[in-house]
VOZABA-944060 format. One record per atom (N, C-alpha, C): atom name; residue in three letters; x, y negated, z; chain; residue number from 1. Coordinates in steps of 0.1 Angstrom, whole numbers, plus 5000, padded with zeros to 4 digits. Atoms other than C-alpha are relative to their C-alpha. Layout:
N
+------+-----+------+------+------+-------+-----+
| atom | res |    X |    Y |    Z | chain |   n |
+------+-----+------+------+------+-------+-----+
|   CA | Ala |    X |    Y |    Z |     A | NUM |
...
+------+-----+------+------+------+-------+-----+
END
This chain:
108
+------+-----+------+------+------+-------+-----+
| atom | res |    X |    Y |    Z | chain |   n |
+------+-----+------+------+------+-------+-----+
|    N | Met | 5004 | 5008 | 5012 |     A |   1 |
|   CA | Met | 5706 | 2711 | 2173 |     A |   1 |
|    C | Met | 4997 | 5010 | 4989 |     A |   1 |
|    N | Pro | 5004 | 4991 | 5011 |     A |   2 |
|   CA | Pro | 5687 | 2728 | 2144 |     A |   2 |
|    C | Pro | 5009 | 4999 | 4988 |     A |   2 |
|    N | Pro | 4991 | 5001 | 5012 |     A |   3 |
|   CA | Pro | 5706 | 2736 | 2112 |     A |   3 |
|    C | Pro | 4994 | 4991 | 4990 |     A |   3 |
|    N | Ser | 5005 | 5009 | 5010 |     A |   4 |
|   CA | Ser | 5704 | 2711 | 2084 |     A |   4 |
|    C | Ser | 4998 | 5008 | 4987 |     A |   4 |
|    N | Leu | 5002 | 4994 | 5013 |     A |   5 |
|   CA | Leu | 5693 | 2719 | 2048 |     A |   5 |
|    C | Leu | 5013 | 5005 | 4994 |     A |   5 |
|    N | Glu | 4987 | 4997 | 5005 |     A |   6 |
|   CA | Glu | 5729 | 2718 | 2038 |     A |   6 |
|    C | Glu | 5006 | 5013 | 5006 |     A |   6 |
|    N | Asp | 4995 | 4988 | 4993 |     A |   7 |
|   CA | Asp | 5739 | 2744 | 2065 |     A |   7 |
|    C | Asp | 4992 | 5013 | 4995 |     A |   7 |
|    N | Ile | 5008 | 4988 | 5005 |     A |   8 |
|   CA | Ile | 5710 | 2767 | 2053 |     A |   8 |
|    C | Ile | 5004 | 5004 | 4986 |     A |   8 |
|    N | Leu | 4996 | 4996 | 5014 |     A |   9 |
|   CA | Leu | 5721 | 2765 | 2016 |     A |   9 |
|    C | Leu | 5013 | 5007 | 5000 |     A |   9 |
|    N | Leu | 4987 | 4993 | 4999 |     A |  10 |
|   CA | Leu | 5756 | 2774 | 2025 |     A |  10 |
|    C | Leu | 4999 | 5014 | 5006 |     A |  10 |
|    N | Thr | 5003 | 4987 | 4994 |     A |  11 |
|   CA | Thr | 5743 | 2803 | 2047 |     A |  11 |
|    C | Thr | 4994 | 5009 | 4990 |     A |  11 |
|    N | Val | 5006 | 4992 | 5011 |     A |  12 |
|   CA | Val | 5722 | 2816 | 2018 |     A |  12 |
|    C | Val | 5010 | 5004 | 4990 |     A |  12 |
|    N | Trp | 4989 | 4997 | 5010 |     A |  13 |
|   CA | Trp | 5751 | 2813 | 1994 |     A |  13 |
|    C | Trp | 5010 | 5011 | 5006 |     A |  13 |
|    N | Arg | 4990 | 4991 | 4994 |     A |  14 |
|   CA | Arg | 5775 | 2831 | 2018 |     A |  14 |
|    C | Arg | 4994 | 5014 | 5001 |     A |  14 |
|    N | Gln | 5006 | 4986 | 4999 |     A |  15 |
|   CA | Gln | 5751 | 2860 | 2026 |     A |  15 |
|    C | Gln | 4998 | 5007 | 4987 |     A |  15 |
|    N | Thr | 5003 | 4994 | 5013 |     A |  16 |
|   CA | Thr | 5742 | 2865 | 1990 |     A |  16 |
|    C | Thr | 5012 | 5002 | 4991 |     A |  16 |
|    N | Met | 4989 | 4999 | 5010 |     A |  17 |
|   CA | Met | 5773 | 2858 | 1970 |     A |  17 |
|    C | Met | 5013 | 5006 | 5006 |     A |  17 |
|    N | Val | 4988 | 4996 | 4994 |     A |  18 |
|   CA | Val | 5801 | 2866 | 1995 |     A |  18 |
|    C | Val | 4998 | 5014 | 5007 |     A |  18 |
|    N | Glu | 5002 | 4987 | 4992 |     A |  19 |
|   CA | Glu | 5787 | 2893 | 2018 |     A |  19 |
|    C | Glu | 4992 | 5010 | 4992 |     A |  19 |
|    N | His | 5008 | 4991 | 5008 |     A |  20 |
|   CA | His | 5765 | 2908 | 1991 |     A |  20 |
|    C | His | 4989 | 5007 | 5007 |     A |  20 |
|    N | Ala | 5010 | 4995 | 4992 |     A |  21 |
|   CA | Ala | 5737 | 2912 | 2015 |     A |  21 |
|    C | Ala | 4987 | 5003 | 4991 |     A |  21 |
|    N | Thr | 5013 | 4997 | 5007 |     A |  22 |
|   CA | Thr | 5704 | 2928 | 2004 |     A |  22 |
|    C | Thr | 4989 | 4992 | 5004 |     A |  22 |
|    N | Ser | 5010 | 5010 | 4995 |     A |  23 |
|   CA | Ser | 5685 | 2903 | 2025 |     A |  23 |
|    C | Ser | 5008 | 4989 | 5007 |     A |  23 |
|    N | Val | 4994 | 5012 | 4994 |     A |  24 |
|   CA | Val | 5692 | 2869 | 2038 |     A |  24 |
|    C | Val | 4993 | 4997 | 5013 |     A |  24 |
|    N | Arg | 5006 | 5003 | 4988 |     A |  25 |
|   CA | Arg | 5686 | 2860 | 2074 |     A |  25 |
|    C | Arg | 5001 | 4985 | 5003 |     A |  25 |
|    N | Ile | 5000 | 5014 | 4996 |     A |  26 |
|   CA | Ile | 5676 | 2824 | 2083 |     A |  26 |
|    C | Ile | 4992 | 4999 | 5012 |     A |  26 |
|    N | Asn | 5006 | 5001 | 4987 |     A |  27 |
|   CA | Asn | 5668 | 2818 | 2119 |     A |  27 |
|    C | Asn | 4993 | 5013 | 5003 |     A |  27 |
|    N | Asp | 5006 | 4987 | 4996 |     A |  28 |
|   CA | Asp | 5642 | 2845 | 2128 |     A |  28 |
|    C | Asp | 4993 | 5006 | 4987 |     A |  28 |
|    N | Asn | 5006 | 4994 | 5013 |     A |  29 |
|   CA | Asn | 5632 | 2852 | 2091 |     A |  29 |
|    C | Asn | 5010 | 5007 | 4991 |     A |  29 |
|    N | Thr | 4992 | 4993 | 5009 |     A |  30 |
|   CA | Thr | 5645 | 2876 | 2066 |     A |  30 |
|    C | Thr | 4994 | 5000 | 4986 |     A |  30 |
|    N | Tyr | 5005 | 5001 | 5014 |     A |  31 |
|   CA | Tyr | 5642 | 2872 | 2028 |     A |  31 |
|    C | Tyr | 5008 | 5009 | 4991 |     A |  31 |
|    N | Pro | 4993 | 4990 | 5008 |     A |  32 |
|   CA | Pro | 5650 | 2899 | 2003 |     A |  32 |
|    C | Pro | 5008 | 4993 | 4988 |     A |  32 |
|    N | Val | 4993 | 5004 | 5011 |     A |  33 |
|   CA | Val | 5677 | 2893 | 1977 |     A |  33 |
|    C | Val | 4996 | 5009 | 4988 |     A |  33 |
|    N | Lys | 5005 | 4993 | 5012 |     A |  34 |
|   CA | Lys | 5663 | 2903 | 1943 |     A |  34 |
|    C | Lys | 5010 | 4998 | 4988 |     A |  34 |
|    N | Thr | 4992 | 5003 | 5012 |     A |  35 |
|   CA | Thr | 5678 | 2905 | 1908 |     A |  35 |
|    C | Thr | 4990 | 4996 | 4989 |     A |  35 |
|    N | Thr | 5009 | 5004 | 5011 |     A |  36 |
|   CA | Thr | 5663 | 2888 | 1878 |     A |  36 |
|    C | Thr | 5000 | 5011 | 4990 |     A |  36 |
|    N | Lys | 5003 | 4990 | 5009 |     A |  37 |
|   CA | Lys | 5649 | 2910 | 1851 |     A |  37 |
|    C | Lys | 5010 | 5000 | 4988 |     A |  37 |
|    N | Gly | 4992 | 5001 | 5012 |     A |  38 |
|   CA | Gly | 5668 | 2897 | 1821 |     A |  38 |
|    C | Gly | 5015 | 5001 | 5002 |     A |  38 |
|    N | Arg | 4985 | 5000 | 4999 |     A |  39 |
|   CA | Arg | 5704 | 2891 | 1833 |     A |  39 |
|    C | Arg | 5005 | 5007 | 5013 |     A |  39 |
|    N | Gly | 4996 | 4993 | 4988 |     A |  40 |
|   CA | Gly | 5704 | 2909 | 1867 |     A |  40 |
|    C | Gly | 5007 | 4990 | 5010 |     A |  40 |
|    N | Leu | 4994 | 5010 | 4991 |     A |  41 |
|   CA | Leu | 5713 | 2876 | 1885 |     A |  41 |
|    C | Leu | 4994 | 5001 | 5014 |     A |  41 |
|    N | Lys | 5006 | 5000 | 4986 |     A |  42 |
|   CA | Lys | 5709 | 2875 | 1923 |     A |  42 |
|    C | Lys | 4991 | 4988 | 5002 |     A |  42 |
|    N | Gln | 5010 | 5010 | 4997 |     A |  43 |
|   CA | Gln | 5679 | 2855 | 1935 |     A |  43 |
|    C | Gln | 4994 | 5002 | 5013 |     A |  43 |
|    N | Val | 5006 | 4999 | 4987 |     A |  44 |
|   CA | Val | 5665 | 2847 | 1969 |     A |  44 |
|    C | Val | 4990 | 4989 | 5001 |     A |  44 |
|    N | Asp | 5010 | 5010 | 4997 |     A |  45 |
|   CA | Asp | 5633 | 2829 | 1976 |     A |  45 |
|    C | Asp | 4998 | 4999 | 5015 |     A |  45 |
|    N | Phe | 5001 | 5001 | 4986 |     A |  46 |
|   CA | Phe | 5631 | 2814 | 2011 |     A |  46 |
|    C | Phe | 4994 | 4986 | 5004 |     A |  46 |
|    N | Asp | 5007 | 5013 | 4995 |     A |  47 |
|   CA | Asp | 5614 | 2787 | 2032 |     A |  47 |
|    C | Asp | 5009 | 4994 | 5011 |     A |  47 |
|    N | Phe | 4993 | 5007 | 4990 |     A |  48 |
|   CA | Phe | 5631 | 2761 | 2053 |     A |  48 |
|    C | Phe | 4994 | 4986 | 5002 |     A |  48 |
|    N | Gly | 5005 | 5013 | 4997 |     A |  49 |
|   CA | Gly | 5616 | 2731 | 2070 |     A |  49 |
|    C | Gly | 4987 | 4997 | 4992 |     A |  49 |
|    N | Gly | 5013 | 5002 | 5007 |     A |  50 |
|   CA | Gly | 5582 | 2736 | 2053 |     A |  50 |
|    C | Gly | 5003 | 4999 | 4984 |     A |  50 |
|    N | Arg | 4996 | 5001 | 5015 |     A |  51 |
|   CA | Arg | 5600 | 2737 | 2018 |     A |  51 |
|    C | Arg | 5002 | 5014 | 4995 |     A |  51 |
|    N | Ser | 4997 | 4988 | 5007 |     A |  52 |
|   CA | Ser | 5599 | 2766 | 1994 |     A |  52 |
|    C | Ser | 5011 | 4999 | 4991 |     A |  52 |
|    N | Leu | 4988 | 5001 | 5008 |     A |  53 |
|   CA | Leu | 5633 | 2771 | 1979 |     A |  53 |
|    C | Leu | 5004 | 5013 | 4994 |     A |  53 |
|    N | Arg | 4995 | 4989 | 5007 |     A |  54 |
|   CA | Arg | 5651 | 2794 | 1956 |     A |  54 |
|    C | Arg | 5015 | 4999 | 4998 |     A |  54 |
|    N | Gly | 4985 | 4999 | 5003 |     A |  55 |
|   CA | Gly | 5688 | 2804 | 1954 |     A |  55 |
|    C | Gly | 5001 | 5009 | 4988 |     A |  55 |
|    N | Leu | 4999 | 4992 | 5012 |     A |  56 |
|   CA | Leu | 5698 | 2816 | 1920 |     A |  56 |
|    C | Leu | 5015 | 5001 | 4996 |     A |  56 |
|    N | Glu | 4986 | 4999 | 5005 |     A |  57 |
|   CA | Glu | 5732 | 2830 | 1909 |     A |  57 |
|    C | Glu | 5001 | 4993 | 4987 |     A |  57 |
|    N | Gln | 4997 | 5006 | 5013 |     A |  58 |
|   CA | Gln | 5747 | 2810 | 1881 |     A |  58 |
|    C | Gln | 5001 | 5010 | 4989 |     A |  58 |
|    N | Asn | 4999 | 4991 | 5012 |     A |  59 |
|   CA | Asn | 5742 | 2826 | 1847 |     A |  59 |
|    C | Asn | 5013 | 4996 | 4993 |     A |  59 |
|    N | Pro | 4987 | 5003 | 5007 |     A |  60 |
|   CA | Pro | 5777 | 2828 | 1832 |     A |  60 |
|    C | Pro | 4998 | 4999 | 4985 |     A |  60 |
|    N | Ala | 5002 | 4999 | 5014 |     A |  61 |
|   CA | Ala | 5762 | 2832 | 1797 |     A |  61 |
|    C | Ala | 4995 | 4987 | 4994 |     A |  61 |
|    N | Thr | 5005 | 5012 | 5005 |     A |  62 |
|   CA | Thr | 5750 | 2796 | 1794 |     A |  62 |
|    C | Thr | 5012 | 4991 | 4996 |     A |  62 |
|    N | Arg | 4989 | 5009 | 5005 |     A |  63 |
|   CA | Arg | 5770 | 2766 | 1780 |     A |  63 |
|    C | Arg | 5004 | 4989 | 5010 |     A |  63 |
|    N | Ser | 4998 | 5010 | 4990 |     A |  64 |
|   CA | Ser | 5771 | 2746 | 1812 |     A |  64 |
|    C | Ser | 5014 | 5001 | 5006 |     A |  64 |
|    N | Arg | 4987 | 4999 | 4994 |     A |  65 |
|   CA | Arg | 5803 | 2737 | 1831 |     A |  65 |
|    C | Arg | 4999 | 5010 | 5012 |     A |  65 |
|    N | Trp | 5002 | 4990 | 4989 |     A |  66 |
|   CA | Trp | 5789 | 2758 | 1860 |     A |  66 |
|    C | Trp | 5002 | 5014 | 4995 |     A |  66 |
|    N | Ala | 4998 | 4986 | 5006 |     A |  67 |
|   CA | Ala | 5787 | 2788 | 1837 |     A |  67 |
|    C | Ala | 5014 | 5003 | 4997 |     A |  67 |
|    N | Ala | 4985 | 4998 | 5003 |     A |  68 |
|   CA | Ala | 5823 | 2783 | 1826 |     A |  68 |
|    C | Ala | 5007 | 5003 | 5013 |     A |  68 |
|    N | Met | 4994 | 4997 | 4987 |     A |  69 |
|   CA | Met | 5833 | 2783 | 1863 |     A |  69 |
|    C | Met | 4997 | 5014 | 5004 |     A |  69 |
|    N | Ala | 5004 | 4986 | 4997 |     A |  70 |
|   CA | Ala | 5813 | 2815 | 1868 |     A |  70 |
|    C | Ala | 5007 | 5010 | 4992 |     A |  70 |
|    N | Arg | 4992 | 4991 | 5009 |     A |  71 |
|   CA | Arg | 5830 | 2831 | 1839 |     A |  71 |
|    C | Arg | 5015 | 5001 | 5005 |     A |  71 |
|    N | Asp | 4987 | 5000 | 4994 |     A |  72 |
|   CA | Asp | 5863 | 2822 | 1856 |     A |  72 |
|    C | Asp | 5001 | 5006 | 5014 |     A |  72 |
|    N | Gly | 5000 | 4993 | 4987 |     A |  73 |
|   CA | Gly | 5853 | 2841 | 1887 |     A |  73 |
|    C | Gly | 4995 | 4993 | 5012 |     A |  73 |
|    N | Lys | 5005 | 5007 | 4989 |     A |  74 |
|   CA | Lys | 5838 | 2814 | 1909 |     A |  74 |
|    C | Lys | 4987 | 5005 | 5004 |     A |  74 |
|    N | Asn | 5013 | 4996 | 4994 |     A |  75 |
|   CA | Asn | 5809 | 2824 | 1932 |     A |  75 |
|    C | Asn | 4991 | 4987 | 5000 |     A |  75 |
|    N | Ile | 5008 | 5012 | 5001 |     A |  76 |
|   CA | Ile | 5782 | 2799 | 1922 |     A |  76 |
|    C | Ile | 4985 | 5004 | 5001 |     A |  76 |
|    N | Met | 5014 | 4999 | 4998 |     A |  77 |
|   CA | Met | 5746 | 2796 | 1933 |     A |  77 |
|    C | Met | 4993 | 4987 | 4999 |     A |  77 |
|    N | Gln | 5008 | 5012 | 5001 |     A |  78 |
|   CA | Gln | 5721 | 2770 | 1922 |     A |  78 |
|    C | Gln | 4988 | 5001 | 5009 |     A |  78 |
|    N | Phe | 5011 | 5001 | 4991 |     A |  79 |
|   CA | Phe | 5693 | 2759 | 1945 |     A |  79 |
|    C | Phe | 4989 | 4992 | 4993 |     A |  79 |
|    N | Leu | 5012 | 5007 | 5007 |     A |  80 |
|   CA | Leu | 5658 | 2749 | 1932 |     A |  80 |
|    C | Leu | 4989 | 4998 | 5010 |     A |  80 |
|    N | Glu | 5012 | 5003 | 4993 |     A |  81 |
|   CA | Glu | 5627 | 2734 | 1947 |     A |  81 |
|    C | Glu | 4990 | 4995 | 4990 |     A |  81 |
|    N | Asn | 5010 | 5004 | 5010 |     A |  82 |
|   CA | Asn | 5595 | 2732 | 1926 |     A |  82 |
|    C | Asn | 5006 | 5000 | 4985 |     A |  82 |
|    N | Asp | 4993 | 4998 | 5013 |     A |  83 |
|   CA | Asp | 5616 | 2744 | 1895 |     A |  83 |
|    C | Asp | 5010 | 4989 | 4997 |     A |  83 |
|    N | Ala | 4990 | 5010 | 5002 |     A |  84 |
|   CA | Ala | 5640 | 2714 | 1899 |     A |  84 |
|    C | Ala | 5012 | 5004 | 5008 |     A |  84 |
|    N | Tyr | 4988 | 4997 | 4993 |     A |  85 |
|   CA | Tyr | 5676 | 2719 | 1907 |     A |  85 |
|    C | Tyr | 5003 | 4989 | 5011 |     A |  85 |
|    N | Ile | 4997 | 5009 | 4989 |     A |  86 |
|   CA | Ile | 5685 | 2703 | 1941 |     A |  86 |
|    C | Ile | 5014 | 5000 | 5004 |     A |  86 |
|    N | Ala | 4986 | 4999 | 4995 |     A |  87 |
|   CA | Ala | 5720 | 2716 | 1948 |     A |  87 |
|    C | Ala | 5007 | 5012 | 4994 |     A |  87 |
|    N | Val | 4992 | 4989 | 5005 |     A |  88 |
|   CA | Val | 5748 | 2739 | 1938 |     A |  88 |
|    C | Val | 5011 | 5003 | 5011 |     A |  88 |
|    N | Val | 4989 | 4997 | 4992 |     A |  89 |
|   CA | Val | 5773 | 2758 | 1959 |     A |  89 |
|    C | Val | 5010 | 5008 | 4992 |     A |  89 |
|    N | Val | 4989 | 4994 | 5007 |     A |  90 |
|   CA | Val | 5807 | 2767 | 1943 |     A |  90 |
|    C | Val | 5010 | 5004 | 5010 |     A |  90 |
|    N | Asp | 4990 | 4995 | 4991 |     A |  91 |
|   CA | Asp | 5830 | 2788 | 1963 |     A |  91 |
|    C | Asp | 5000 | 4993 | 5014 |     A |  91 |
|    N | Gly | 5002 | 5006 | 4986 |     A |  92 |
|   CA | Gly | 5816 | 2774 | 1996 |     A |  92 |
|    C | Gly | 4999 | 4985 | 5000 |     A |  92 |
|    N | Lys | 5001 | 5014 | 5000 |     A |  93 |
|   CA | Lys | 5815 | 2738 | 1985 |     A |  93 |
|    C | Lys | 4986 | 4996 | 4994 |     A |  93 |
|    N | Leu | 5014 | 5004 | 5003 |     A |  94 |
|   CA | Leu | 5780 | 2722 | 1984 |     A |  94 |
|    C | Leu | 5000 | 4986 | 4993 |     A |  94 |
|    N | Arg | 5002 | 5013 | 5007 |     A |  95 |
|   CA | Arg | 5770 | 2695 | 1959 |     A |  95 |
|    C | Arg | 4985 | 4999 | 4998 |     A |  95 |
|    N | Thr | 5015 | 5003 | 5002 |     A |  96 |
|   CA | Thr | 5735 | 2680 | 1960 |     A |  96 |
|    C | Thr | 4998 | 4992 | 4987 |     A |  96 |
|    N | Tyr | 5003 | 5008 | 5012 |     A |  97 |
|   CA | Tyr | 5719 | 2666 | 1929 |     A |  97 |
|    C | Tyr | 4991 | 4989 | 5004 |     A |  97 |
|    N | Asn | 5009 | 5012 | 4999 |     A |  98 |
|   CA | Asn | 5701 | 2633 | 1925 |     A |  98 |
|    C | Asn | 4986 | 5006 | 4997 |     A |  98 |
|    N | Thr | 5013 | 4993 | 5003 |     A |  99 |
|   CA | Thr | 5666 | 2649 | 1929 |     A |  99 |
|    C | Thr | 4990 | 4991 | 4993 |     A |  99 |
|    N | Arg | 5009 | 5010 | 5007 |     A | 100 |
|   CA | Arg | 5648 | 2617 | 1917 |     A | 100 |
|    C | Arg | 5003 | 5002 | 4985 |     A | 100 |
|    N | Lys | 4996 | 4999 | 5015 |     A | 101 |
|   CA | Lys | 5667 | 2620 | 1883 |     A | 101 |
|    C | Lys | 4994 | 5013 | 4995 |     A | 101 |
|    N | His | 5005 | 4987 | 5005 |     A | 102 |
|   CA | His | 5657 | 2657 | 1880 |     A | 102 |
|    C | His | 4985 | 5001 | 5001 |     A | 102 |
|    N | Ser | 5014 | 4999 | 4999 |     A | 103 |
|   CA | Ser | 5621 | 2652 | 1891 |     A | 103 |
|    C | Ser | 4993 | 4991 | 4990 |     A | 103 |
|    N | Asp | 5005 | 5009 | 5010 |     A | 104 |
|   CA | Asp | 5616 | 2625 | 1865 |     A | 104 |
|    C | Asp | 5000 | 5007 | 4986 |     A | 104 |
|    N | Arg | 4999 | 4993 | 5013 |     A | 105 |
|   CA | Arg | 5623 | 2650 | 1836 |     A | 105 |
|    C | Arg | 4986 | 5003 | 4995 |     A | 105 |
|    N | Gly | 5012 | 4996 | 5007 |     A | 106 |
|   CA | Gly | 5595 | 2655 | 1812 |     A | 106 |
|    C | Gly | 4988 | 4991 | 5003 |     A | 106 |
|    N | Lys | 5011 | 5010 | 4998 |     A | 107 |
|   CA | Lys | 5574 | 2626 | 1824 |     A | 107 |
|    C | Lys | 5001 | 4989 | 4990 |     A | 107 |
|    N | Ser | 5000 | 5011 | 5010 |     A | 108 |
|   CA | Ser | 5564 | 2600 | 1799 |     A | 108 |
|    C | Ser | 4992 | 4988 | 5005 |     A | 108 |
+------+-----+------+------+------+-------+-----+
END
């Protein structure tokens, strides 16, 4: 049985945030872990099931509840598709977002 999107997101989080890998392996593909220019946050762009996704380490300097958890030492990675947040992994626990709500932002 092929891995689910949820399995892949957890795999990317684990390899990036726990194992501190310099690249993430998904099936037969390898994707480099980069760091953002401004804050030096870990970032990995990857493809899964025809979707282009991004895993981004939570910025602890923002005012969100996720940032507060990151400041408290939690390993947090947000996942985006087309610049919309689709999920977050906090210390190995996955939470998906209501993507319809997020995709409706900015539309009038």
